[in-house]
N, C-alpha and C positions, 0 to 999 in steps of 0.2 A: 352091671356094676363091676368095676375093675377090682380084683383082689389085691390086697397089699402084700408085697413080698417082704416079710419080716427079716430076711437076710440083709436087707439094705439099711436097717435101723441099727443104731449104735448098741453095743452090748451092755453098757452100764448106765446107771442113772447119772453118773458124773459126765460121761460122754454126751448124753442128751442135754444136760444142763449147759455144757460147754457150747454145743451147737446153738441152743436157744440164746445164750448170752451173746454169741458172736453174729447172730442174725441181725443185720443192719436194717433199720427202718428206711424204706425207700425215700421218704421225705428228707431224711438226713443226708442220704447220698446225693439228692438233688441240690442241696444247699451247702455242700462242704466248701466250695470255693468262697462263698460269701462269709461263712464262719471263719475260715482261715484268714481272709482279708481283715475281718473285724478283730481277730486276735492279734494279728500283726500290727494294726493301727493302735490298739490299746497299749501294747507293750512299747511301741515307739513313742507314744504320747507320754507314758509314765517316765520313760528314760529322759525325754526332753524336759519334763517338769522337774526332774532331779538334776538338771544342768548338763546333761550329755548333749553334745553338738548334734545337729540334724543328721549329718552323714553317718556318724558313728551310731547314733540311735537307730537309724534305719537298718544298718548292717547287724547290729546286736539284736534288734527285733526279729530279723530274718533268721538269725542263728537260734534264738530262743524258741520261736515257733517251730522251726525245723526240728529241734531236739524234742519238743513236746509231741510233735506229730510222729516222729520216729518211735517214741516210747508208747504213746497212747493211741496212735493211728489205728483205725479199724475197730476200736473197742469202745463200748459205752462206759462212761464213768461219771460219777456225781461230784460236783463241786458245790459246797455250801455257800451261803452269802450272809451278809450282815454279821450278827454277833458270833455265830458259829465259825464263820470264816476268820474273823478277827482273832478269836480265841485259838484256832488251829495254827494260824500264822505266828501268833505270840508264842505258843508252845514250841513250835519248830525253831524259832529264833532263839528262845531260851536254851534249847538243846544244843544248837550250834555254838552259842557263846560258852556253854559249859564244856562241851567236847573239845573246843579249841583252847581251853584254859583261860579264857578271857573273863570268866565270872564264876564265883562259887555259888552253891545253892543259896546261901544266906544273902549274897548280893543280888541274885536273881529275885528272891522273895521281896526284898526291899524295893528294887527297881520296878517290879510289876504289881505291887500291892496284893500279893498273895502270901499265904503262910509257907513256912519251910516245909511242912508236911505236904502241902499241895505241890510245891516245886519238885519234891522227891517223887511224887506220883506222876507228874508230867514227864520228868526225866526218864522214869522207868518205862512209861508208855512209848515215848519217842525212841528210846533205845531199842525196844522191841520192833518198832516200825523200821528203824535203820537196819537191824539185822535181817529182817524179812526181805528187804530189797537187795540183799547181797548179790543176787543174780543179774542185776542190771549191767549190761555190757558197757565198756568204755566208749564205744563208738556212738552211743546214743547222744552224747554231748560233744561230739566232734573230737574225741580223743581224751577229754577230761572225764574222770570218774564221776558219775552222777552221785551227788550226796557227799562229795569230798568236802571236808571242812577246811576253812582257811580264812 
């Protein structure tokens, strides 16, 4: 039986966790092209449904998927669905409206059927998320700052 050389192992639990987190499932590696094509097609279809012309929708889908892949590529991440997804998107949209000065907390509460207190909780959480991602580089979005409000 071969003896394990402990010098090859990471020194800290954090390094071990990082290695395990970044260890890709071989089945995911085998299917990445299919997944990328599916994401591209979904984004393009949504843009077309919103009235964007076919050529522009295709180019924008390519840019969106490219930006997502540059940021999330090689990492596992979870995306919710159904109500959790709807709530998360609603909360992010509320934050963007508030940060850009397009709505007050009272207006957001009325428009979204939630209390003023709940809006303040949502804004506080979204602000924390926004600050945490301050290290995202400009080139992820092809020169635009990711998370820029406008």
